[in-house]
Jmol script that loads the backbone (N, CA, C; Angstrom):
load data "model"
ATOM      1  N   MET A   1      14.429-187.171  90.142  1.00  0.00           N
ATOM      2  CA  MET A   1      14.366-185.801  90.788  1.00  0.00           C
ATOM      3  C   MET A   1      13.223-185.542  92.168  1.00  0.00           C
ATOM      4  N   PRO A   2      13.545-186.341  93.245  1.00  0.00           N
ATOM      5  CA  PRO A   2      12.921-186.410  94.016  1.00  0.00           C
ATOM      6  C   PRO A   2      12.533-184.681  94.432  1.00  0.00           C
ATOM      7  N   THR A   3      13.191-183.990  94.868  1.00  0.00           N
ATOM      8  CA  THR A   3      12.974-182.493  95.874  1.00  0.00           C
ATOM      9  C   THR A   3      13.155-182.020  94.481  1.00  0.00           C
ATOM     10  N   LEU A   4      12.634-180.862  94.299  1.00  0.00           N
ATOM     11  CA  LEU A   4      12.877-179.381  93.259  1.00  0.00           C
ATOM     12  C   LEU A   4      13.088-177.610  94.309  1.00  0.00           C
ATOM     13  N   TYR A   5      14.086-177.409  94.218  1.00  0.00           N
ATOM     14  CA  TYR A   5      14.747-176.409  95.403  1.00  0.00           C
ATOM     15  C   TYR A   5      14.347-175.037  94.438  1.00  0.00           C
ATOM     16  N   LEU A   6      13.461-174.266  94.457  1.00  0.00           N
ATOM     17  CA  LEU A   6      13.086-173.009  94.035  1.00  0.00           C
ATOM     18  C   LEU A   6      13.917-171.924  94.983  1.00  0.00           C
ATOM     19  N   THR A   7      15.071-171.305  94.032  1.00  0.00           N
ATOM     20  CA  THR A   7      15.566-170.535  94.989  1.00  0.00           C
ATOM     21  C   THR A   7      15.821-169.114  93.737  1.00  0.00           C
ATOM     22  N   GLU A   8      15.228-169.358  92.164  1.00  0.00           N
ATOM     23  CA  GLU A   8      15.519-168.338  91.520  1.00  0.00           C
ATOM     24  C   GLU A   8      13.983-167.057  92.113  1.00  0.00           C
ATOM     25  N   GLN A   9      14.649-165.840  92.943  1.00  0.00           N
ATOM     26  CA  GLN A   9      13.893-164.410  93.049  1.00  0.00           C
ATOM     27  C   GLN A   9      12.933-164.284  92.034  1.00  0.00           C
ATOM     28  N   GLY A  10      11.746-163.929  93.079  1.00  0.00           N
ATOM     29  CA  GLY A  10      10.722-163.084  91.730  1.00  0.00           C
ATOM     30  C   GLY A  10      10.217-164.600  90.519  1.00  0.00           C
ATOM     31  N   SER A  11      10.653-165.608  90.843  1.00  0.00           N
ATOM     32  CA  SER A  11      10.309-166.692  89.727  1.00  0.00           C
ATOM     33  C   SER A  11       8.652-166.976  90.265  1.00  0.00           C
ATOM     34  N   LEU A  12       7.713-167.323  89.216  1.00  0.00           N
ATOM     35  CA  LEU A  12       6.266-167.845  89.078  1.00  0.00           C
ATOM     36  C   LEU A  12       6.438-169.524  88.927  1.00  0.00           C
ATOM     37  N   ALA A  13       6.121-169.935  89.743  1.00  0.00           N
ATOM     38  CA  ALA A  13       5.837-172.027  89.359  1.00  0.00           C
ATOM     39  C   ALA A  13       4.344-172.185  88.894  1.00  0.00           C
ATOM     40  N   ARG A  14       3.802-172.680  88.071  1.00  0.00           N
ATOM     41  CA  ARG A  14       2.933-173.087  87.811  1.00  0.00           C
ATOM     42  C   ARG A  14       2.417-173.904  86.975  1.00  0.00           C
ATOM     43  N   LEU A  15       0.849-174.675  86.798  1.00  0.00           N
ATOM     44  CA  LEU A  15       0.808-176.110  86.789  1.00  0.00           C
ATOM     45  C   LEU A  15       0.460-175.710  85.254  1.00  0.00           C
ATOM     46  N   ASP A  16       1.126-176.776  84.244  1.00  0.00           N
ATOM     47  CA  ASP A  16       1.404-176.486  82.349  1.00  0.00           C
ATOM     48  C   ASP A  16       1.107-178.049  82.142  1.00  0.00           C
ATOM     49  N   SER A  17      -0.142-177.790  82.184  1.00  0.00           N
ATOM     50  CA  SER A  17      -0.040-179.571  81.172  1.00  0.00           C
ATOM     51  C   SER A  17       0.443-180.480  81.996  1.00  0.00           C
ATOM     52  N   GLY A  18       0.375-181.028  83.431  1.00  0.00           N
ATOM     53  CA  GLY A  18       0.783-181.674  84.028  1.00  0.00           C
ATOM     54  C   GLY A  18       2.322-181.952  84.661  1.00  0.00           C
ATOM     55  N   ARG A  19       2.844-180.595  84.316  1.00  0.00           N
ATOM     56  CA  ARG A  19       4.030-180.352  84.622  1.00  0.00           C
ATOM     57  C   ARG A  19       4.213-178.860  85.760  1.00  0.00           C
ATOM     58  N   LEU A  20       4.981-178.937  86.349  1.00  0.00           N
ATOM     59  CA  LEU A  20       5.900-177.527  87.501  1.00  0.00           C
ATOM     60  C   LEU A  20       6.806-176.888  86.047  1.00  0.00           C
ATOM     61  N   ALA A  21       5.848-175.884  86.333  1.00  0.00           N
ATOM     62  CA  ALA A  21       6.950-174.702  85.150  1.00  0.00           C
ATOM     63  C   ALA A  21       7.440-173.414  85.971  1.00  0.00           C
ATOM     64  N   VAL A  22       8.408-173.432  85.713  1.00  0.00           N
ATOM     65  CA  VAL A  22       8.883-171.839  86.386  1.00  0.00           C
ATOM     66  C   VAL A  22       9.721-171.065  85.539  1.00  0.00           C
ATOM     67  N   ALA A  23       8.808-169.792  85.416  1.00  0.00           N
ATOM     68  CA  ALA A  23       9.437-168.930  84.449  1.00  0.00           C
ATOM     69  C   ALA A  23       9.209-167.393  85.049  1.00  0.00           C
ATOM     70  N   LYS A  24      10.334-166.983  85.137  1.00  0.00           N
ATOM     71  CA  LYS A  24      10.815-165.238  85.287  1.00  0.00           C
ATOM     72  C   LYS A  24      10.891-164.657  84.201  1.00  0.00           C
ATOM     73  N   ASP A  25       9.742-162.782  84.046  1.00  0.00           N
ATOM     74  CA  ASP A  25       9.679-162.216  83.335  1.00  0.00           C
ATOM     75  C   ASP A  25       9.393-162.506  81.991  1.00  0.00           C
ATOM     76  N   GLY A  26       8.374-163.630  82.153  1.00  0.00           N
ATOM     77  CA  GLY A  26       8.114-164.009  81.192  1.00  0.00           C
ATOM     78  C   GLY A  26       8.971-165.083  80.620  1.00  0.00           C
ATOM     79  N   GLN A  27      10.358-165.626  80.727  1.00  0.00           N
ATOM     80  CA  GLN A  27      11.264-166.243  80.592  1.00  0.00           C
ATOM     81  C   GLN A  27      11.033-167.901  81.095  1.00  0.00           C
ATOM     82  N   ALA A  28      10.754-168.983  80.219  1.00  0.00           N
ATOM     83  CA  ALA A  28      10.653-170.132  81.120  1.00  0.00           C
ATOM     84  C   ALA A  28      12.311-170.329  81.558  1.00  0.00           C
ATOM     85  N   LEU A  29      12.215-171.465  83.017  1.00  0.00           N
ATOM     86  CA  LEU A  29      13.610-171.775  83.185  1.00  0.00           C
ATOM     87  C   LEU A  29      13.956-172.804  83.436  1.00  0.00           C
ATOM     88  N   ALA A  30      12.281-173.431  83.728  1.00  0.00           N
ATOM     89  CA  ALA A  30      12.921-174.999  84.245  1.00  0.00           C
ATOM     90  C   ALA A  30      11.278-175.465  84.297  1.00  0.00           C
ATOM     91  N   GLU A  31      10.983-176.860  84.009  1.00  0.00           N
ATOM     92  CA  GLU A  31       9.882-177.812  83.554  1.00  0.00           C
ATOM     93  C   GLU A  31      10.091-179.167  84.322  1.00  0.00           C
ATOM     94  N   VAL A  32       8.893-179.637  85.202  1.00  0.00           N
ATOM     95  CA  VAL A  32       9.626-180.795  85.326  1.00  0.00           C
ATOM     96  C   VAL A  32       7.924-181.646  85.737  1.00  0.00           C
ATOM     97  N   PRO A  33       7.850-182.923  85.093  1.00  0.00           N
ATOM     98  CA  PRO A  33       7.031-183.686  85.626  1.00  0.00           C
ATOM     99  C   PRO A  33       6.921-183.728  86.534  1.00  0.00           C
ATOM    100  N   LEU A  34       5.111-183.509  87.115  1.00  0.00           N
ATOM    101  CA  LEU A  34       4.466-183.698  88.281  1.00  0.00           C
ATOM    102  C   LEU A  34       5.152-185.430  88.950  1.00  0.00           C
ATOM    103  N   GLU A  35       5.052-186.204  87.877  1.00  0.00           N
ATOM    104  CA  GLU A  35       4.957-187.629  88.513  1.00  0.00           C
ATOM    105  C   GLU A  35       6.643-187.749  88.806  1.00  0.00           C
ATOM    106  N   GLN A  36       7.663-186.750  88.394  1.00  0.00           N
ATOM    107  CA  GLN A  36       9.161-187.321  88.919  1.00  0.00           C
ATOM    108  C   GLN A  36       9.149-186.665  90.437  1.00  0.00           C
ATOM    109  N   LEU A  37       8.194-185.718  90.643  1.00  0.00           N
ATOM    110  CA  LEU A  37       8.511-185.051  91.802  1.00  0.00           C
ATOM    111  C   LEU A  37       7.837-185.423  93.046  1.00  0.00           C
ATOM    112  N   GLU A  38       8.828-185.572  94.205  1.00  0.00           N
ATOM    113  CA  GLU A  38       8.746-185.652  95.605  1.00  0.00           C
ATOM    114  C   GLU A  38       8.285-184.662  96.209  1.00  0.00           C
ATOM    115  N   GLY A  39       9.075-183.650  96.315  1.00  0.00           N
ATOM    116  CA  GLY A  39       8.990-182.405  97.167  1.00  0.00           C
ATOM    117  C   GLY A  39       9.459-181.302  96.399  1.00  0.00           C
ATOM    118  N   LEU A  40       8.665-180.172  97.605  1.00  0.00           N
ATOM    119  CA  LEU A  40       9.381-178.661  96.537  1.00  0.00           C
ATOM    120  C   LEU A  40       9.730-177.546  97.923  1.00  0.00           C
ATOM    121  N   CYS A  41      11.067-177.306  97.915  1.00  0.00           N
ATOM    122  CA  CYS A  41      10.997-176.587  98.404  1.00  0.00           C
ATOM    123  C   CYS A  41      11.550-174.843  98.134  1.00  0.00           C
ATOM    124  N   ILE A  42      10.986-173.790  98.916  1.00  0.00           N
ATOM    125  CA  ILE A  42      10.684-172.473  98.041  1.00  0.00           C
ATOM    126  C   ILE A  42      11.328-171.469  98.958  1.00  0.00           C
ATOM    127  N   PHE A  43      12.664-171.327  98.382  1.00  0.00           N
ATOM    128  CA  PHE A  43      13.381-170.246  99.195  1.00  0.00           C
ATOM    129  C   PHE A  43      13.211-168.305  98.669  1.00  0.00           C
ATOM    130  N   GLY A  44      12.809-167.637  99.754  1.00  0.00           N
ATOM    131  CA  GLY A  44      12.721-166.521  99.475  1.00  0.00           C
ATOM    132  C   GLY A  44      11.334-165.970  98.626  1.00  0.00           C
ATOM    133  N   ASN A  45      11.836-164.836  97.902  1.00  0.00           N
ATOM    134  CA  ASN A  45      10.330-164.524  97.228  1.00  0.00           C
ATOM    135  C   ASN A  45       9.831-165.046  95.698  1.00  0.00           C
ATOM    136  N   SER A  46       9.537-166.169  96.148  1.00  0.00           N
ATOM    137  CA  SER A  46       9.091-166.961  94.498  1.00  0.00           C
ATOM    138  C   SER A  46       7.182-167.210  94.443  1.00  0.00           C
ATOM    139  N   GLN A  47       6.697-166.964  93.941  1.00  0.00           N
ATOM    140  CA  GLN A  47       5.649-167.562  93.602  1.00  0.00           C
ATOM    141  C   GLN A  47       5.165-168.946  93.000  1.00  0.00           C
ATOM    142  N   LEU A  48       3.582-169.542  93.958  1.00  0.00           N
ATOM    143  CA  LEU A  48       3.114-170.451  93.181  1.00  0.00           C
ATOM    144  C   LEU A  48       1.638-170.468  92.840  1.00  0.00           C
ATOM    145  N   SER A  49       1.182-170.839  91.433  1.00  0.00           N
ATOM    146  CA  SER A  49      -0.312-170.649  91.200  1.00  0.00           C
ATOM    147  C   SER A  49      -1.231-171.519  91.895  1.00  0.00           C
ATOM    148  N   THR A  50      -2.534-171.118  92.287  1.00  0.00           N
ATOM    149  CA  THR A  50      -3.549-171.469  93.337  1.00  0.00           C
ATOM    150  C   THR A  50      -3.487-173.020  92.444  1.00  0.00           C
ATOM    151  N   GLN A  51      -3.661-173.178  91.078  1.00  0.00           N
ATOM    152  CA  GLN A  51      -3.603-174.458  90.520  1.00  0.00           C
ATOM    153  C   GLN A  51      -2.278-175.789  90.823  1.00  0.00           C
ATOM    154  N   LEU A  52      -1.138-174.876  90.746  1.00  0.00           N
ATOM    155  CA  LEU A  52       0.029-175.506  91.014  1.00  0.00           C
ATOM    156  C   LEU A  52      -0.118-176.494  92.429  1.00  0.00           C
ATOM    157  N   ILE A  53      -0.719-175.604  93.400  1.00  0.00           N
ATOM    158  CA  ILE A  53      -1.051-175.872  94.797  1.00  0.00           C
ATOM    159  C   ILE A  53      -1.809-176.908  95.334  1.00  0.00           C
ATOM    160  N   ALA A  54      -3.475-176.391  94.020  1.00  0.00           N
ATOM    161  CA  ALA A  54      -4.377-177.893  94.521  1.00  0.00           C
ATOM    162  C   ALA A  54      -3.413-179.198  93.808  1.00  0.00           C
ATOM    163  N   LYS A  55      -2.614-179.081  92.626  1.00  0.00           N
ATOM    164  CA  LYS A  55      -2.489-180.305  92.210  1.00  0.00           C
ATOM    165  C   LYS A  55      -1.217-181.283  92.874  1.00  0.00           C
ATOM    166  N   LEU A  56      -0.869-180.224  93.663  1.00  0.00           N
ATOM    167  CA  LEU A  56       0.722-180.631  94.351  1.00  0.00           C
ATOM    168  C   LEU A  56       0.302-181.500  95.761  1.00  0.00           C
ATOM    169  N   LEU A  57      -1.071-180.386  96.454  1.00  0.00           N
ATOM    170  CA  LEU A  57      -1.639-181.597  97.191  1.00  0.00           C
ATOM    171  C   LEU A  57      -2.057-182.896  96.794  1.00  0.00           C
ATOM    172  N   GLU A  58      -3.451-182.449  96.177  1.00  0.00           N
ATOM    173  CA  GLU A  58      -3.522-184.216  95.442  1.00  0.00           C
ATOM    174  C   GLU A  58      -3.083-184.829  95.256  1.00  0.00           C
ATOM    175  N   ARG A  59      -1.682-184.517  94.556  1.00  0.00           N
ATOM    176  CA  ARG A  59      -0.285-186.011  94.433  1.00  0.00           C
ATOM    177  C   ARG A  59      -0.125-186.344  95.673  1.00  0.00           C
ATOM    178  N   GLY A  60      -0.413-185.440  96.643  1.00  0.00           N
ATOM    179  CA  GLY A  60       0.080-185.881  98.185  1.00  0.00           C
ATOM    180  C   GLY A  60       1.877-185.096  98.190  1.00  0.00           C
ATOM    181  N   ILE A  61       1.878-184.116  97.356  1.00  0.00           N
ATOM    182  CA  ILE A  61       3.764-183.587  97.389  1.00  0.00           C
ATOM    183  C   ILE A  61       3.414-182.667  98.319  1.00  0.00           C
ATOM    184  N   GLU A  62       4.547-182.655  99.472  1.00  0.00           N
ATOM    185  CA  GLU A  62       4.696-181.926 100.401  1.00  0.00           C
ATOM    186  C   GLU A  62       5.297-180.201  99.788  1.00  0.00           C
ATOM    187  N   THR A  63       5.289-179.252 100.224  1.00  0.00           N
ATOM    188  CA  THR A  63       5.665-177.767  99.737  1.00  0.00           C
ATOM    189  C   THR A  63       5.938-177.257 101.187  1.00  0.00           C
ATOM    190  N   ALA A  64       7.341-176.845 101.267  1.00  0.00           N
ATOM    191  CA  ALA A  64       8.287-175.883 102.582  1.00  0.00           C
ATOM    192  C   ALA A  64       8.675-174.488 102.037  1.00  0.00           C
ATOM    193  N   PHE A  65       8.032-173.376 102.909  1.00  0.00           N
ATOM    194  CA  PHE A  65       8.404-172.112 102.519  1.00  0.00           C
ATOM    195  C   PHE A  65       9.723-171.931 103.604  1.00  0.00           C
ATOM    196  N   PHE A  66      10.652-171.330 102.607  1.00  0.00           N
ATOM    197  CA  PHE A  66      12.120-171.214 103.670  1.00  0.00           C
ATOM    198  C   PHE A  66      12.320-169.627 103.032  1.00  0.00           C
ATOM    199  N   THR A  67      13.170-168.981 103.841  1.00  0.00           N
ATOM    200  CA  THR A  67      13.458-167.726 103.719  1.00  0.00           C
ATOM    201  C   THR A  67      14.749-167.491 102.965  1.00  0.00           C
ATOM    202  N   MET A  68      15.234-166.323 102.551  1.00  0.00           N
ATOM    203  CA  MET A  68      16.554-166.264 101.368  1.00  0.00           C
ATOM    204  C   MET A  68      17.460-167.229 102.527  1.00  0.00           C
ATOM    205  N   ASN A  69      17.786-167.334 103.864  1.00  0.00           N
ATOM    206  CA  ASN A  69      18.469-167.937 104.654  1.00  0.00           C
ATOM    207  C   ASN A  69      18.293-169.027 104.832  1.00  0.00           C
ATOM    208  N   GLY A  70      17.224-169.567 104.200  1.00  0.00           N
ATOM    209  CA  GLY A  70      16.773-171.088 104.652  1.00  0.00           C
ATOM    210  C   GLY A  70      16.415-171.243 106.309  1.00  0.00           C
ATOM    211  N   ARG A  71      16.076-170.417 106.519  1.00  0.00           N
ATOM    212  CA  ARG A  71      15.287-170.794 107.784  1.00  0.00           C
ATOM    213  C   ARG A  71      13.607-170.873 107.352  1.00  0.00           C
ATOM    214  N   LEU A  72      12.967-172.098 107.801  1.00  0.00           N
ATOM    215  CA  LEU A  72      11.972-172.981 107.775  1.00  0.00           C
ATOM    216  C   LEU A  72      10.459-171.613 107.983  1.00  0.00           C
ATOM    217  N   LYS A  73       9.490-171.429 107.020  1.00  0.00           N
ATOM    218  CA  LYS A  73       8.755-170.732 107.302  1.00  0.00           C
ATOM    219  C   LYS A  73       7.097-171.016 107.693  1.00  0.00           C
ATOM    220  N   GLY A  74       7.242-171.990 106.866  1.00  0.00           N
ATOM    221  CA  GLY A  74       5.876-173.360 107.043  1.00  0.00           C
ATOM    222  C   GLY A  74       6.128-174.177 105.906  1.00  0.00           C
ATOM    223  N   GLN A  75       5.324-174.895 105.689  1.00  0.00           N
ATOM    224  CA  GLN A  75       4.982-176.200 104.967  1.00  0.00           C
ATOM    225  C   GLN A  75       3.558-175.993 104.119  1.00  0.00           C
ATOM    226  N   LEU A  76       3.324-176.814 103.350  1.00  0.00           N
ATOM    227  CA  LEU A  76       2.315-177.571 102.881  1.00  0.00           C
ATOM    228  C   LEU A  76       1.840-178.497 102.988  1.00  0.00           C
ATOM    229  N   THR A  77       1.417-179.283 103.670  1.00  0.00           N
ATOM    230  CA  THR A  77       1.004-180.982 103.879  1.00  0.00           C
ATOM    231  C   THR A  77       0.268-181.431 103.504  1.00  0.00           C
ATOM    232  N   PRO A  78      -0.395-182.495 102.602  1.00  0.00           N
ATOM    233  CA  PRO A  78      -1.353-182.741 102.322  1.00  0.00           C
ATOM    234  C   PRO A  78      -2.292-183.813 103.225  1.00  0.00           C
ATOM    235  N   ALA A  79      -3.586-183.942 103.122  1.00  0.00           N
ATOM    236  CA  ALA A  79      -4.478-184.419 104.083  1.00  0.00           C
ATOM    237  C   ALA A  79      -3.554-185.852 104.188  1.00  0.00           C
ATOM    238  N   LYS A  80      -3.479-187.207 103.030  1.00  0.00           N
ATOM    239  CA  LYS A  80      -3.015-188.010 102.914  1.00  0.00           C
ATOM    240  C   LYS A  80      -1.464-187.689 102.208  1.00  0.00           C
ATOM    241  N   ALA A  81      -0.088-187.726 103.127  1.00  0.00           N
ATOM    242  CA  ALA A  81       1.067-187.374 102.668  1.00  0.00           C
ATOM    243  C   ALA A  81       1.572-188.878 102.219  1.00  0.00           C
ATOM    244  N   ARG A  82       2.577-189.217 101.840  1.00  0.00           N
ATOM    245  CA  ARG A  82       3.085-190.248 101.290  1.00  0.00           C
ATOM    246  C   ARG A  82       3.655-191.067 101.943  1.00  0.00           C
ATOM    247  N   ASN A  83       4.479-190.132 103.025  1.00  0.00           N
ATOM    248  CA  ASN A  83       5.651-190.709 103.786  1.00  0.00           C
ATOM    249  C   ASN A  83       4.403-191.117 105.607  1.00  0.00           C
ATOM    250  N   ASN A  84       3.340-191.116 105.497  1.00  0.00           N
ATOM    251  CA  ASN A  84       2.535-191.473 106.750  1.00  0.00           C
ATOM    252  C   ASN A  84       3.675-193.006 107.786  1.00  0.00           C
ATOM    253  N   GLU A  85       3.754-193.911 107.204  1.00  0.00           N
ATOM    254  CA  GLU A  85       4.193-194.703 107.919  1.00  0.00           C
ATOM    255  C   GLU A  85       5.288-194.298 108.664  1.00  0.00           C
ATOM    256  N   LEU A  86       6.210-193.764 107.558  1.00  0.00           N
ATOM    257  CA  LEU A  86       7.458-192.950 107.961  1.00  0.00           C
ATOM    258  C   LEU A  86       7.691-192.737 108.753  1.00  0.00           C
ATOM    259  N   ARG A  87       6.901-191.410 109.417  1.00  0.00           N
ATOM    260  CA  ARG A  87       6.570-190.726 110.231  1.00  0.00           C
ATOM    261  C   ARG A  87       6.336-191.243 111.691  1.00  0.00           C
ATOM    262  N   LEU A  88       5.180-192.061 111.183  1.00  0.00           N
ATOM    263  CA  LEU A  88       5.231-192.736 112.684  1.00  0.00           C
ATOM    264  C   LEU A  88       5.603-193.737 113.201  1.00  0.00           C
ATOM    265  N   ALA A  89       6.730-194.499 112.304  1.00  0.00           N
ATOM    266  CA  ALA A  89       7.907-195.043 112.908  1.00  0.00           C
ATOM    267  C   ALA A  89       8.799-193.910 113.518  1.00  0.00           C
ATOM    268  N   GLN A  90       8.834-193.160 112.857  1.00  0.00           N
ATOM    269  CA  GLN A  90      10.057-192.499 113.830  1.00  0.00           C
ATOM    270  C   GLN A  90       9.524-191.917 114.895  1.00  0.00           C
ATOM    271  N   PHE A  91       7.834-191.455 115.212  1.00  0.00           N
ATOM    272  CA  PHE A  91       7.181-190.915 116.412  1.00  0.00           C
ATOM    273  C   PHE A  91       7.479-192.074 117.276  1.00  0.00           C
ATOM    274  N   GLN A  92       7.413-193.518 116.835  1.00  0.00           N
ATOM    275  CA  GLN A  92       7.945-194.558 117.727  1.00  0.00           C
ATOM    276  C   GLN A  92       9.307-194.473 118.320  1.00  0.00           C
ATOM    277  N   LYS A  93       9.503-194.625 117.542  1.00  0.00           N
ATOM    278  CA  LYS A  93      11.019-194.655 117.713  1.00  0.00           C
ATOM    279  C   LYS A  93      11.928-193.725 118.918  1.00  0.00           C
ATOM    280  N   SER A  94      11.448-192.640 118.921  1.00  0.00           N
ATOM    281  CA  SER A  94      11.937-191.346 119.440  1.00  0.00           C
ATOM    282  C   SER A  94      11.469-191.551 121.298  1.00  0.00           C
ATOM    283  N   GLY A  95      10.748-192.288 121.703  1.00  0.00           N
ATOM    284  CA  GLY A  95      10.613-192.736 122.949  1.00  0.00           C
ATOM    285  C   GLY A  95      11.838-193.926 123.493  1.00  0.00           C
ATOM    286  N   ASP A  96      12.647-194.527 122.447  1.00  0.00           N
ATOM    287  CA  ASP A  96      13.618-195.249 122.285  1.00  0.00           C
ATOM    288  C   ASP A  96      14.837-194.904 122.994  1.00  0.00           C
ATOM    289  N   LYS A  97      14.864-194.205 124.285  1.00  0.00           N
ATOM    290  CA  LYS A  97      15.977-193.190 124.694  1.00  0.00           C
ATOM    291  C   LYS A  97      17.583-193.990 124.081  1.00  0.00           C
ATOM    292  N   ALA A  98      17.670-195.328 123.683  1.00  0.00           N
ATOM    293  CA  ALA A  98      18.762-195.913 123.279  1.00  0.00           C
ATOM    294  C   ALA A  98      18.810-195.801 122.360  1.00  0.00           C
ATOM    295  N   PHE A  99      18.377-195.228 121.238  1.00  0.00           N
ATOM    296  CA  PHE A  99      17.628-195.437 119.702  1.00  0.00           C
ATOM    297  C   PHE A  99      18.476-194.057 119.658  1.00  0.00           C
ATOM    298  N   VAL A 100      17.276-193.277 120.470  1.00  0.00           N
ATOM    299  CA  VAL A 100      17.720-191.740 120.048  1.00  0.00           C
ATOM    300  C   VAL A 100      19.256-191.025 120.456  1.00  0.00           C
ATOM    301  N   LEU A 101      19.944-191.516 121.283  1.00  0.00           N
ATOM    302  CA  LEU A 101      21.134-191.566 121.661  1.00  0.00           C
ATOM    303  C   LEU A 101      22.275-191.913 120.874  1.00  0.00           C
ATOM    304  N   ALA A 102      21.849-193.358 119.942  1.00  0.00           N
ATOM    305  CA  ALA A 102      22.809-194.221 119.269  1.00  0.00           C
ATOM    306  C   ALA A 102      22.914-193.290 117.857  1.00  0.00           C
ATOM    307  N   VAL A 103      21.812-193.397 117.357  1.00  0.00           N
ATOM    308  CA  VAL A 103      22.073-193.045 116.144  1.00  0.00           C
ATOM    309  C   VAL A 103      22.523-191.569 116.083  1.00  0.00           C
ATOM    310  N   PRO A 104      22.898-190.416 116.860  1.00  0.00           N
ATOM    311  CA  PRO A 104      23.509-189.495 115.913  1.00  0.00           C
ATOM    312  C   PRO A 104      25.404-189.714 116.451  1.00  0.00           C
ATOM    313  N   ARG A 105      25.372-190.428 117.237  1.00  0.00           N
ATOM    314  CA  ARG A 105      26.833-191.178 117.163  1.00  0.00           C
ATOM    315  C   ARG A 105      27.042-192.210 116.077  1.00  0.00           C
ATOM    316  N   GLN A 106      26.485-192.503 115.311  1.00  0.00           N
ATOM    317  CA  GLN A 106      26.746-193.287 114.393  1.00  0.00           C
ATOM    318  C   GLN A 106      26.651-192.534 113.140  1.00  0.00           C
ATOM    319  N   LYS A 107      25.927-191.369 112.686  1.00  0.00           N
ATOM    320  CA  LYS A 107      25.523-190.527 111.746  1.00  0.00           C
ATOM    321  C   LYS A 107      26.920-189.545 112.279  1.00  0.00           C
ATOM    322  N   SER A 108      27.652-189.224 112.784  1.00  0.00           N
ATOM    323  CA  SER A 108      28.196-187.931 113.169  1.00  0.00           C
ATOM    324  C   SER A 108      29.776-187.657 112.078  1.00  0.00           C
ATOM    325  N   ILE A 109      30.198-187.343 111.738  1.00  0.00           N
ATOM    326  CA  ILE A 109      31.119-186.687 111.031  1.00  0.00           C
ATOM    327  C   ILE A 109      32.286-186.029 112.145  1.00  0.00           C
ATOM    328  N   ARG A 110      33.487-186.360 112.157  1.00  0.00           N
ATOM    329  CA  ARG A 110      34.328-185.694 112.351  1.00  0.00           C
ATOM    330  C   ARG A 110      35.738-185.006 111.813  1.00  0.00           C
ATOM    331  N   PHE A 111      35.706-183.722 111.817  1.00  0.00           N
ATOM    332  CA  PHE A 111      36.220-182.694 110.883  1.00  0.00           C
ATOM    333  C   PHE A 111      37.828-181.786 111.693  1.00  0.00           C
ATOM    334  N   GLU A 112      38.666-182.433 111.019  1.00  0.00           N
ATOM    335  CA  GLU A 112      40.165-182.125 111.094  1.00  0.00           C
ATOM    336  C   GLU A 112      40.464-180.909 111.722  1.00  0.00           C
ATOM    337  N   LYS A 113      39.905-180.352 110.829  1.00  0.00           N
ATOM    338  CA  LYS A 113      39.671-178.571 111.133  1.00  0.00           C
ATOM    339  C   LYS A 113      38.093-177.933 111.487  1.00  0.00           C
ATOM    340  N   PRO A 114      37.764-176.958 112.437  1.00  0.00           N
ATOM    341  CA  PRO A 114      36.921-176.290 111.971  1.00  0.00           C
ATOM    342  C   PRO A 114      35.803-175.799 110.880  1.00  0.00           C
ATOM    343  N   LEU A 115      34.690-176.515 110.681  1.00  0.00           N
ATOM    344  CA  LEU A 115      33.975-176.414 109.658  1.00  0.00           C
ATOM    345  C   LEU A 115      33.319-174.801 109.875  1.00  0.00           C
ATOM    346  N   ARG A 116      33.231-173.621 108.506  1.00  0.00           N
ATOM    347  CA  ARG A 116      33.316-172.703 108.548  1.00  0.00           C
ATOM    348  C   ARG A 116      31.966-172.323 107.664  1.00  0.00           C
ATOM    349  N   VAL A 117      30.671-172.015 108.414  1.00  0.00           N
ATOM    350  CA  VAL A 117      29.561-172.032 107.127  1.00  0.00           C
ATOM    351  C   VAL A 117      29.321-170.399 107.229  1.00  0.00           C
ATOM    352  N   PRO A 118      29.657-169.921 106.115  1.00  0.00           N
ATOM    353  CA  PRO A 118      28.757-168.358 105.860  1.00  0.00           C
ATOM    354  C   PRO A 118      27.461-168.074 106.491  1.00  0.00           C
ATOM    355  N   ILE A 119      27.393-166.696 106.886  1.00  0.00           N
ATOM    356  CA  ILE A 119      25.593-166.770 106.863  1.00  0.00           C
ATOM    357  C   ILE A 119      25.450-165.010 106.483  1.00  0.00           C
ATOM    358  N   TRP A 120      24.863-165.499 105.781  1.00  0.00           N
ATOM    359  CA  TRP A 120      24.541-164.252 104.970  1.00  0.00           C
ATOM    360  C   TRP A 120      23.940-163.381 105.718  1.00  0.00           C
TER     361      TRP A 120
END
end "model"
wireframe off; spacefill off
backbone 0.3
color backbone group
């Protein structure tokens, strides 16, 4: 499980013996070993313990906070993130106009009918 998406409103994620433990109203919802985690996305009104935040940063695990509708509020990025080389390569390629224009053409998907996405 590279990225954990925490969507349960009112839940609390905390550190428990090297694992990320999620609970709500005293009831355990999930546990994930931090070794298996590459990223954490929090949607809406959930909480993280300070011990968990410190351990995520220590392990280089990025955390992003979103509204319930998916709008990015902000991120916690470790001082030494895991993917620095990837970001540097992406930045270097961003100056290559031919590459920048070619990638969306390769990755685009054409739909026969219009795609309707519900907005809450």
